[in-house]
FIFIDREN-980799 format. One record per residue (C-alpha): residue number from 1; residue in three letters; chain; x, y, z. Coordinates in steps of 0.05 Angstrom, whole numbers, plus 5000, padded with zeros to 4 digits. Example, Ala and Ser with C-alpha at 12.3 -4.5 7.8 and 13.67 -1.06 7.14 Angstrom:
2
+-----+-----+-------+------+------+------+
!   n ! res ! chain !    x !    y !    z !
+-----+-----+-------+------+------+------+
!   1 ! Ala !     A ! 5246 ! 4910 ! 5156 !
!   2 ! Ser !     A ! 5273 ! 4979 ! 5143 !
+-----+-----+-------+------+------+------+
//
This chain:
238
+-----+-----+-------+------+------+------+
!   n ! res ! chain !    x !    y !    z !
+-----+-----+-------+------+------+------+
!   1 ! Met !     A ! 8755 ! 7933 ! 2314 !
!   2 ! Thr !     A ! 8709 ! 7885 ! 2279 !
!   3 ! Glu !     A ! 8739 ! 7829 ! 2235 !
!   4 ! Lys !     A ! 8710 ! 7862 ! 2172 !
!   5 ! Ala !     A ! 8740 ! 7929 ! 2189 !
!   6 ! Ala !     A ! 8807 ! 7899 ! 2203 !
!   7 ! Arg !     A ! 8809 ! 7874 ! 2130 !
!   8 ! Gly !     A ! 8779 ! 7934 ! 2096 !
!   9 ! Ser !     A ! 8809 ! 7996 ! 2067 !
!  10 ! Val !     A ! 8825 ! 8060 ! 2107 !
!  11 ! Leu !     A ! 8814 ! 8134 ! 2093 !
!  12 ! Ala !     A ! 8853 ! 8183 ! 2135 !
!  13 ! Val !     A ! 8830 ! 8255 ! 2131 !
!  14 ! Phe !     A ! 8872 ! 8310 ! 2163 !
!  15 ! Ala !     A ! 8880 ! 8385 ! 2157 !
!  16 ! His !     A ! 8953 ! 8395 ! 2139 !
!  17 ! Pro !     A ! 9011 ! 8360 ! 2107 !
!  18 ! Asp !     A ! 9047 ! 8322 ! 2165 !
!  19 ! Asp !     A ! 8985 ! 8319 ! 2210 !
!  20 ! Ala !     A ! 8972 ! 8246 ! 2194 !
!  21 ! Glu !     A ! 9043 ! 8226 ! 2208 !
!  22 ! Ile !     A ! 9046 ! 8264 ! 2275 !
!  23 ! Ala !     A ! 8977 ! 8240 ! 2299 !
!  24 ! Ala !     A ! 8971 ! 8170 ! 2270 !
!  25 ! Gly !     A ! 9031 ! 8153 ! 2228 !
!  26 ! Gly !     A ! 9050 ! 8089 ! 2267 !
!  27 ! Thr !     A ! 8979 ! 8062 ! 2262 !
!  28 ! Leu !     A ! 8972 ! 8078 ! 2188 !
!  29 ! Ala !     A ! 9039 ! 8045 ! 2173 !
!  30 ! Lys !     A ! 9018 ! 7984 ! 2215 !
!  31 ! Trp !     A ! 8953 ! 7975 ! 2177 !
!  32 ! Ala !     A ! 8989 ! 7985 ! 2109 !
!  33 ! Ala !     A ! 9040 ! 7932 ! 2129 !
!  34 ! Thr !     A ! 8983 ! 7883 ! 2141 !
!  35 ! Gly !     A ! 8958 ! 7892 ! 2069 !
!  36 ! Arg !     A ! 8903 ! 7943 ! 2082 !
!  37 ! Asp !     A ! 8896 ! 7998 ! 2029 !
!  38 ! Val !     A ! 8907 ! 8062 ! 2067 !
!  39 ! His !     A ! 8892 ! 8128 ! 2033 !
!  40 ! Leu !     A ! 8905 ! 8199 ! 2058 !
!  41 ! Leu !     A ! 8865 ! 8262 ! 2042 !
!  42 ! Val !     A ! 8896 ! 8326 ! 2065 !
!  43 ! Leu !     A ! 8846 ! 8384 ! 2065 !
!  44 ! Thr !     A ! 8894 ! 8444 ! 2061 !
!  45 ! Asn !     A ! 8958 ! 8456 ! 2022 !
!  46 ! Gly !     A ! 8998 ! 8479 ! 2083 !
!  47 ! Asp !     A ! 9020 ! 8543 ! 2049 !
!  48 ! Arg !     A ! 9026 ! 8580 ! 2116 !
!  49 ! Gly !     A ! 9070 ! 8528 ! 2147 !
!  50 ! Ser !     A ! 9127 ! 8578 ! 2159 !
!  51 ! Thr !     A ! 9139 ! 8641 ! 2201 !
!  52 ! Asp !     A ! 9191 ! 8664 ! 2151 !
!  53 ! Arg !     A ! 9160 ! 8723 ! 2116 !
!  54 ! Ser !     A ! 9207 ! 8715 ! 2055 !
!  55 ! Val !     A ! 9178 ! 8645 ! 2039 !
!  56 ! Asp !     A ! 9137 ! 8643 ! 1976 !
!  57 ! Arg !     A ! 9071 ! 8611 ! 1995 !
!  58 ! Val !     A ! 9056 ! 8581 ! 1926 !
!  59 ! Glu !     A ! 9125 ! 8548 ! 1927 !
!  60 ! Leu !     A ! 9116 ! 8524 ! 1997 !
!  61 ! Ala !     A ! 9051 ! 8491 ! 1978 !
!  62 ! Arg !     A ! 9085 ! 8454 ! 1920 !
!  63 ! Thr !     A ! 9140 ! 8433 ! 1968 !
!  64 ! Arg !     A ! 9092 ! 8406 ! 2019 !
!  65 ! Ala !     A ! 9053 ! 8367 ! 1968 !
!  66 ! Ala !     A ! 9117 ! 8334 ! 1946 !
!  67 ! Glu !     A ! 9135 ! 8320 ! 2018 !
!  68 ! Thr !     A ! 9067 ! 8289 ! 2030 !
!  69 ! Ala !     A ! 9076 ! 8242 ! 1972 !
!  70 ! Ser !     A ! 9146 ! 8222 ! 1997 !
!  71 ! Ala !     A ! 9120 ! 8209 ! 2068 !
!  72 ! Ala !     A ! 9062 ! 8169 ! 2041 !
!  73 ! Arg !     A ! 9113 ! 8123 ! 2005 !
!  74 ! Val !     A ! 9150 ! 8114 ! 2071 !
!  75 ! Leu !     A ! 9086 ! 8095 ! 2108 !
!  76 ! Gly !     A ! 9066 ! 8047 ! 2052 !
!  77 ! Leu !     A ! 9002 ! 8084 ! 2035 !
!  78 ! Ala !     A ! 8962 ! 8068 ! 1974 !
!  79 ! Gly !     A ! 8951 ! 8140 ! 1957 !
!  80 ! Ala !     A ! 8954 ! 8212 ! 1982 !
!  81 ! Thr !     A ! 8914 ! 8273 ! 1957 !
!  82 ! Val !     A ! 8925 ! 8346 ! 1978 !
!  83 ! Leu !     A ! 8870 ! 8397 ! 1966 !
!  84 ! Glu !     A ! 8885 ! 8469 ! 1946 !
!  85 ! Val !     A ! 8851 ! 8502 ! 2005 !
!  86 ! His !     A ! 8895 ! 8553 ! 2039 !
!  87 ! Asp !     A ! 8925 ! 8536 ! 2106 !
!  88 ! Gly !     A ! 8885 ! 8569 ! 2162 !
!  89 ! Glu !     A ! 8822 ! 8577 ! 2117 !
!  90 ! Leu !     A ! 8791 ! 8509 ! 2125 !
!  91 ! Glu !     A ! 8716 ! 8512 ! 2136 !
!  92 ! Asn !     A ! 8663 ! 8457 ! 2144 !
!  93 ! Thr !     A ! 8627 ! 8474 ! 2080 !
!  94 ! Pro !     A ! 8589 ! 8431 ! 2030 !
!  95 ! Glu !     A ! 8648 ! 8437 ! 1982 !
!  96 ! Ile !     A ! 8696 ! 8407 ! 2034 !
!  97 ! Arg !     A ! 8646 ! 8355 ! 2055 !
!  98 ! Gly !     A ! 8637 ! 8338 ! 1982 !
!  99 ! His !     A ! 8709 ! 8321 ! 1975 !
! 100 ! Val !     A ! 8708 ! 8276 ! 2036 !
! 101 ! Val !     A ! 8643 ! 8241 ! 2016 !
! 102 ! Arg !     A ! 8670 ! 8229 ! 1946 !
! 103 ! Ala !     A ! 8732 ! 8197 ! 1975 !
! 104 ! Ile !     A ! 8689 ! 8154 ! 2021 !
! 105 ! Arg !     A ! 8645 ! 8131 ! 1963 !
! 106 ! Glu !     A ! 8704 ! 8118 ! 1918 !
! 107 ! Leu !     A ! 8746 ! 8079 ! 1967 !
! 108 ! Arg !     A ! 8690 ! 8050 ! 2011 !
! 109 ! Pro !     A ! 8732 ! 8048 ! 2074 !
! 110 ! Thr !     A ! 8716 ! 8005 ! 2134 !
! 111 ! Thr !     A ! 8756 ! 8054 ! 2178 !
! 112 ! Val !     A ! 8760 ! 8129 ! 2173 !
! 113 ! Val !     A ! 8814 ! 8165 ! 2214 !
! 114 ! Ser !     A ! 8814 ! 8239 ! 2231 !
! 115 ! Cys !     A ! 8822 ! 8283 ! 2293 !
! 116 ! Asp !     A ! 8774 ! 8298 ! 2349 !
! 117 ! Pro !     A ! 8736 ! 8363 ! 2335 !
! 118 ! Ser !     A ! 8717 ! 8371 ! 2407 !
! 119 ! Ala !     A ! 8790 ! 8379 ! 2430 !
! 120 ! Trp !     A ! 8804 ! 8454 ! 2436 !
! 121 ! Phe !     A ! 8858 ! 8453 ! 2488 !
! 122 ! Phe !     A ! 8914 ! 8406 ! 2510 !
! 123 ! Asp !     A ! 8944 ! 8408 ! 2579 !
! 124 ! Asp !     A ! 8923 ! 8481 ! 2592 !
! 125 ! Arg !     A ! 8980 ! 8503 ! 2549 !
! 126 ! Phe !     A ! 8962 ! 8490 ! 2476 !
! 127 ! Val !     A ! 8906 ! 8513 ! 2434 !
! 128 ! Asn !     A ! 8888 ! 8462 ! 2380 !
! 129 ! His !     A ! 8891 ! 8491 ! 2309 !
! 130 ! Ala !     A ! 8823 ! 8510 ! 2282 !
! 131 ! Asp !     A ! 8840 ! 8472 ! 2218 !
! 132 ! His !     A ! 8849 ! 8409 ! 2259 !
! 133 ! Arg !     A ! 8781 ! 8417 ! 2293 !
! 134 ! Thr !     A ! 8747 ! 8433 ! 2228 !
! 135 ! Ala !     A ! 8778 ! 8373 ! 2192 !
! 136 ! Gly !     A ! 8749 ! 8328 ! 2245 !
! 137 ! Ala !     A ! 8681 ! 8361 ! 2243 !
! 138 ! Ala !     A ! 8677 ! 8359 ! 2168 !
! 139 ! Thr !     A ! 8699 ! 8287 ! 2167 !
! 140 ! Leu !     A ! 8647 ! 8265 ! 2219 !
! 141 ! Asp !     A ! 8592 ! 8303 ! 2182 !
! 142 ! Ser !     A ! 8614 ! 8268 ! 2118 !
! 143 ! Val !     A ! 8615 ! 8200 ! 2151 !
! 144 ! Trp !     A ! 8545 ! 8211 ! 2179 !
! 145 ! Pro !     A ! 8497 ! 8224 ! 2152 !
! 146 ! Ala !     A ! 8523 ! 8246 ! 2084 !
! 147 ! Ala !     A ! 8564 ! 8188 ! 2055 !
! 148 ! Gly !     A ! 8510 ! 8136 ! 2066 !
! 149 ! Asn !     A ! 8450 ! 8178 ! 2043 !
! 150 ! Pro !     A ! 8437 ! 8184 ! 1968 !
! 151 ! His !     A ! 8404 ! 8251 ! 1978 !
! 152 ! Tyr !     A ! 8471 ! 8282 ! 1997 !
! 153 ! Phe !     A ! 8513 ! 8297 ! 1936 !
! 154 ! Pro !     A ! 8467 ! 8261 ! 1888 !
! 155 ! Glu !     A ! 8511 ! 8281 ! 1830 !
! 156 ! His !     A ! 8557 ! 8225 ! 1854 !
! 157 ! Leu !     A ! 8505 ! 8174 ! 1836 !
! 158 ! Gly !     A ! 8510 ! 8192 ! 1762 !
! 159 ! Glu !     A ! 8584 ! 8177 ! 1766 !
! 160 ! Gly !     A ! 8571 ! 8107 ! 1794 !
! 161 ! Leu !     A ! 8591 ! 8126 ! 1865 !
! 162 ! Glu !     A ! 8541 ! 8092 ! 1910 !
! 163 ! Pro !     A ! 8527 ! 8112 ! 1982 !
! 164 ! His !     A ! 8571 ! 8079 ! 2034 !
! 165 ! Asp !     A ! 8563 ! 8070 ! 2109 !
! 166 ! Val !     A ! 8629 ! 8074 ! 2148 !
! 167 ! Pro !     A ! 8628 ! 8025 ! 2206 !
! 168 ! Glu !     A ! 8683 ! 8056 ! 2249 !
! 169 ! Val !     A ! 8718 ! 8122 ! 2260 !
! 170 ! Trp !     A ! 8785 ! 8132 ! 2297 !
! 171 ! Leu !     A ! 8795 ! 8202 ! 2324 !
! 172 ! Ser !     A ! 8866 ! 8223 ! 2342 !
! 173 ! Trp !     A ! 8889 ! 8285 ! 2381 !
! 174 ! Thr !     A ! 8835 ! 8271 ! 2432 !
! 175 ! Glu !     A ! 8826 ! 8283 ! 2506 !
! 176 ! Glu !     A ! 8777 ! 8225 ! 2509 !
! 177 ! Ala !     A ! 8818 ! 8166 ! 2485 !
! 178 ! Asn !     A ! 8786 ! 8097 ! 2493 !
! 179 ! His !     A ! 8838 ! 8057 ! 2453 !
! 180 ! His !     A ! 8914 ! 8056 ! 2450 !
! 181 ! Glu !     A ! 8942 ! 8022 ! 2388 !
! 182 ! Asp !     A ! 9009 ! 7986 ! 2395 !
! 183 ! Val !     A ! 9056 ! 8019 ! 2344 !
! 184 ! Thr !     A ! 9122 ! 7993 ! 2374 !
! 185 ! Asp !     A ! 9142 ! 7959 ! 2309 !
! 186 ! Thr !     A ! 9123 ! 8019 ! 2265 !
! 187 ! Phe !     A ! 9145 ! 8077 ! 2307 !
! 188 ! Ala !     A ! 9210 ! 8082 ! 2270 !
! 189 ! Thr !     A ! 9170 ! 8084 ! 2204 !
! 190 ! Lys !     A ! 9128 ! 8141 ! 2232 !
! 191 ! Thr !     A ! 9190 ! 8182 ! 2249 !
! 192 ! Ala !     A ! 9221 ! 8167 ! 2181 !
! 193 ! Ala !     A ! 9157 ! 8192 ! 2147 !
! 194 ! Leu !     A ! 9159 ! 8255 ! 2189 !
! 195 ! Ala !     A ! 9231 ! 8266 ! 2167 !
! 196 ! Glu !     A ! 9206 ! 8271 ! 2094 !
! 197 ! His !     A ! 9171 ! 8336 ! 2114 !
! 198 ! Arg !     A ! 9237 ! 8373 ! 2111 !
! 199 ! Ser !     A ! 9206 ! 8442 ! 2104 !
! 200 ! Gln !     A ! 9175 ! 8433 ! 2173 !
! 201 ! Leu !     A ! 9234 ! 8404 ! 2211 !
! 202 ! Ala !     A ! 9258 ! 8471 ! 2236 !
! 203 ! Glu !     A ! 9189 ! 8499 ! 2256 !
! 204 ! Gly !     A ! 9124 ! 8458 ! 2256 !
! 205 ! Ile !     A ! 9152 ! 8388 ! 2271 !
! 206 ! Arg !     A ! 9204 ! 8416 ! 2319 !
! 207 ! Phe !     A ! 9146 ! 8438 ! 2362 !
! 208 ! Phe !     A ! 9123 ! 8367 ! 2368 !
! 209 ! Glu !     A ! 9188 ! 8328 ! 2365 !
! 210 ! Asp !     A ! 9201 ! 8329 ! 2439 !
! 211 ! Glu !     A ! 9131 ! 8306 ! 2455 !
! 212 ! Ile !     A ! 9119 ! 8254 ! 2401 !
! 213 ! Glu !     A ! 9163 ! 8201 ! 2432 !
! 214 ! Thr !     A ! 9143 ! 8219 ! 2503 !
! 215 ! Gln !     A ! 9069 ! 8214 ! 2486 !
! 216 ! Ala !     A ! 9079 ! 8149 ! 2449 !
! 217 ! Arg !     A ! 9116 ! 8119 ! 2508 !
! 218 ! Glu !     A ! 9062 ! 8142 ! 2558 !
! 219 ! Ala !     A ! 9007 ! 8113 ! 2513 !
! 220 ! Gly !     A ! 9047 ! 8048 ! 2506 !
! 221 ! Ala !     A ! 9056 ! 8043 ! 2581 !
! 222 ! Arg !     A ! 8980 ! 8042 ! 2587 !
! 223 ! Ile !     A ! 8977 ! 7975 ! 2549 !
! 224 ! Gly !     A ! 9046 ! 7948 ! 2567 !
! 225 ! Val !     A ! 9082 ! 7961 ! 2502 !
! 226 ! Gly !     A ! 9137 ! 8005 ! 2479 !
! 227 ! Tyr !     A ! 9100 ! 8057 ! 2437 !
! 228 ! Ala !     A ! 9027 ! 8068 ! 2423 !
! 229 ! Glu !     A ! 8981 ! 8119 ! 2392 !
! 230 ! Ser !     A ! 8915 ! 8141 ! 2425 !
! 231 ! Phe !     A ! 8848 ! 8147 ! 2394 !
! 232 ! Arg !     A ! 8775 ! 8156 ! 2409 !
! 233 ! Val !     A ! 8745 ! 8098 ! 2370 !
! 234 ! Leu !     A ! 8672 ! 8104 ! 2347 !
! 235 ! Asp !     A ! 8635 ! 8041 ! 2330 !
! 236 ! Leu !     A ! 8581 ! 8061 ! 2280 !
! 237 ! Ser !     A ! 8565 ! 7990 ! 2257 !
! 238 ! Ser !     A ! 8504 ! 7977 ! 2301 !
+-----+-----+-------+------+------+------+
//
């Protein structure tokens, strides 16, 4: 990470409520604790985050938005926004890219965090959610070339939102990690933030809970620390 990036703001873009906490919560909390303004943009409302057919999807979306806000406070984030796109229907469209580009131009982050769109499978036993892959692809397409080019979403210019070039991108949920971030001091914050997603504790998060600590310990062992989160870091500054 460059010195400038380490001081600048952060935009995390993920598909569902709770994705950011699972994938990068320790890192986001760590950066927030150092004084960086960390913002979260969630691209779907998570209204299919249950297998209980009696659950009302509209109410579930409201619940998950509230849980996202609570988790953001635990992590120390400067803000969190949840779009109204239905869970499972995220597409890499101009409309979605427009939301991401707008956030980039408003916040002018030096670091954008998302997930690796090239990761389809994990350990020959898990298919990565299409929304995760799409969130990563839409984010990367927004970072380059769109956010820095005035001919993409020129309507932003009339609102005073100037183009912005993002110098670095951190991709989580990747099979090609080139960086392991020490989150030993913020791992408890990560798990506390996850606990705010109460609607998911019996289903979605339960799927991950046995692996979250194991993966964090394995990543930490790679760099000689207790816990770490793994990323594919792209340096776009040159």
